C-alpha positions as CSV (number, residue, x, y, z in Angstrom):
1,M,131.8,64.3,51.0
2,K,134.7,63.9,48.8
3,L,137.5,61.6,48.6
4,T,140.6,62.6,47.2
5,S,144.1,60.6,47.8
6,K,147.5,62.4,46.8
7,A,148.4,58.1,45.6
8,M,146.9,59.0,42.9
9,T,147.2,60.6,39.4
10,N,145.4,61.2,36.5
11,G,143.1,58.1,38.1
12,Y,146.0,55.9,38.5
13,M,147.5,54.8,41.7
14,D,151.4,55.4,43.0
15,P,153.3,52.1,41.8
16,E,154.9,52.2,45.4
17,Y,151.2,51.2,46.9
18,G,150.8,47.7,45.1
19,I,152.8,45.0,44.1
20,K,154.8,47.0,41.9
21,T,156.6,48.9,45.2
22,T,160.4,49.4,44.9
23,D,160.9,48.9,48.8
24,E,160.6,44.6,49.0
25,S,159.9,45.2,53.0
26,Q,156.8,46.2,52.4
27,I,155.5,43.1,50.9
28,K,154.8,40.2,53.3
29,C,153.4,36.5,51.4
30,G,152.8,37.7,48.5
31,I,150.5,40.8,49.6
32,P,151.5,44.6,49.4
33,Q,151.2,45.9,52.7
34,R,152.0,50.1,52.5
35,S,148.4,51.6,52.7
36,F,146.9,54.8,50.6
37,P,146.7,58.1,52.3
38,L,142.9,59.4,52.4
39,E,141.6,62.4,52.4
40,W,137.8,63.4,52.9
41,D,135.5,66.5,53.3
42,D,132.1,68.3,53.1
43,V,131.1,65.4,56.0
44,P,127.3,65.7,56.7
45,E,126.0,66.4,60.2
46,G,124.9,63.5,62.3
47,T,128.0,61.4,61.3
48,E,129.2,58.7,64.2
49,S,132.1,57.5,62.7
50,F,133.8,56.1,59.3
51,A,134.2,52.9,57.1
52,I,136.4,52.5,54.2
53,I,135.8,49.6,51.3
54,C,138.3,49.5,48.6
55,M,137.3,46.8,46.4
56,D,138.8,45.1,42.7
57,Y,135.3,44.1,40.6
58,D,137.9,43.5,37.4
59,N,139.0,40.5,39.6
60,V,135.9,38.6,38.9
61,E,137.4,37.8,35.0
62,D,141.0,36.3,36.6
63,E,139.6,34.7,39.7
64,G,136.0,34.6,39.9
65,V,135.0,37.0,42.3
66,P,135.4,40.6,43.1
67,W,138.3,41.5,45.5
68,V,138.4,42.9,49.0
69,H,141.3,45.2,49.5
70,W,141.0,47.1,52.5
71,L,138.0,47.2,55.4
72,V,138.1,49.6,58.0
73,S,135.9,50.3,60.6
74,D,135.4,52.8,63.8
75,I,137.1,55.8,62.2
76,D,136.8,58.3,64.9
77,K,134.1,61.4,63.6
78,D,136.2,64.1,63.8
79,R,139.4,62.4,61.3
80,R,139.3,63.6,57.7
81,S,142.2,61.8,57.3
82,L,144.7,58.7,57.0
83,E,148.2,59.2,56.4
84,D,150.2,57.2,54.1
85,N,151.1,53.3,55.9
86,E,148.4,54.0,58.6
87,A,147.4,50.6,58.1
88,A,150.6,49.1,59.3
89,K,150.7,51.1,62.7
90,G,147.8,49.3,64.5
91,T,145.4,51.8,65.4
92,L,142.9,50.9,62.9
93,I,140.5,48.6,63.1
94,Q,140.1,46.6,59.8
95,G,138.6,43.3,58.5
96,M,139.9,40.7,56.4
97,T,140.6,40.6,52.7
98,S,139.9,38.0,50.1
99,W,143.8,37.4,50.9
100,A,142.1,35.1,53.7
101,L,140.6,32.8,50.9
102,P,141.3,29.2,52.5
103,Y,142.8,27.4,49.3
104,G,145.2,27.4,46.4
105,P,147.9,30.0,47.0
106,Y,146.2,32.2,49.6
107,E,146.2,29.1,52.5
108,D,148.2,29.6,55.4
109,I,148.7,33.4,55.3
110,P,149.2,34.8,58.4
111,A,146.4,36.6,59.7
112,E,148.6,39.4,60.3
113,Y,148.7,40.3,56.5
114,I,145.4,39.2,55.3
115,A,143.5,41.4,58.2
116,N,145.2,44.7,57.2
117,Y,145.3,46.7,53.6
118,G,146.4,44.1,50.9
119,G,147.2,46.2,48.2
120,P,147.0,45.5,44.5
121,A,148.8,42.9,43.0
122,P,147.1,42.1,39.4
123,G,148.5,40.6,35.9
124,R,147.0,43.5,34.0
125,P,145.5,46.7,34.7
126,H,142.2,46.6,37.4
127,E,140.3,49.4,38.4
128,Y,139.7,50.0,41.9
129,E,137.5,52.0,43.7
130,V,137.3,52.9,47.5
131,E,134.3,53.8,49.4
132,I,134.0,56.2,52.4
133,Y,130.6,55.9,54.4
134,A,129.7,58.5,57.0
135,L,127.6,56.6,59.6
136,D,124.9,57.6,62.0
137,I,126.6,54.9,64.5
138,K,130.0,53.8,66.0
139,P,129.9,49.9,64.9
140,D,132.3,48.9,67.2
141,L,133.1,46.1,65.3
142,E,136.4,44.0,66.5
143,P,139.7,43.8,64.5
144,G,139.4,40.8,61.5
145,F,135.5,41.5,60.6
146,Y,134.5,40.0,57.4
147,Y,133.1,42.4,54.3
148,N,129.6,41.2,55.3
149,K,129.6,42.8,58.6
150,I,130.6,46.0,57.5
151,R,128.4,46.1,54.2
152,K,125.1,45.1,56.5
153,I,126.2,48.5,58.5
154,T,126.5,50.6,56.1
155,Q,123.6,49.8,54.0
156,E,121.9,50.4,57.3
157,H,123.2,53.5,58.8
158,A,125.2,55.5,56.0
159,I,124.0,58.8,55.8
160,D,126.3,60.1,53.2
161,K,129.0,58.4,50.9
162,A,132.2,59.4,48.7
163,V,133.9,57.3,45.9
164,L,137.5,57.2,44.7
165,K,138.3,55.2,41.7
166,F,141.8,54.3,40.8
167,I,143.5,52.2,38.1
168,Y,146.7,49.6,39.2
169,E,148.7,48.9,36.1
170,G,149.5,45.4,37.4
């Protein structure tokens, strides 16, 4: 499979999809909410659905943990893209991001902002990874699922995977 995004130029994400957006209405509780578009192709035969995981492993140096920015499950097998800001439309099965941490500055953030796309907000440049998995099942996960659920499903049911890396400058 191949994964691309019009939000990336020369390996860098457009600032509008993170904390540096010029549209302040896209920031809720300090969390960027405008999801970026994705396109994929060369899908293998036998695909029943897709799952997306967006991670920031550079966050380990800042907060001691990799950061989950976006989880999407049960994407229809006939789709080949997600639109700009599709996370906000309520049509995707999305999981909990790391913005759900129950302590410090992350306490008391409403669920509608953490079981959704939670964009980049680093204090320095970070490299991010978006993975799309072609799955041989449709998991039927409920909104608000956690990373461990989709990770186990991708380990057991992925028939192909594509990765898109990008840098967001904080």
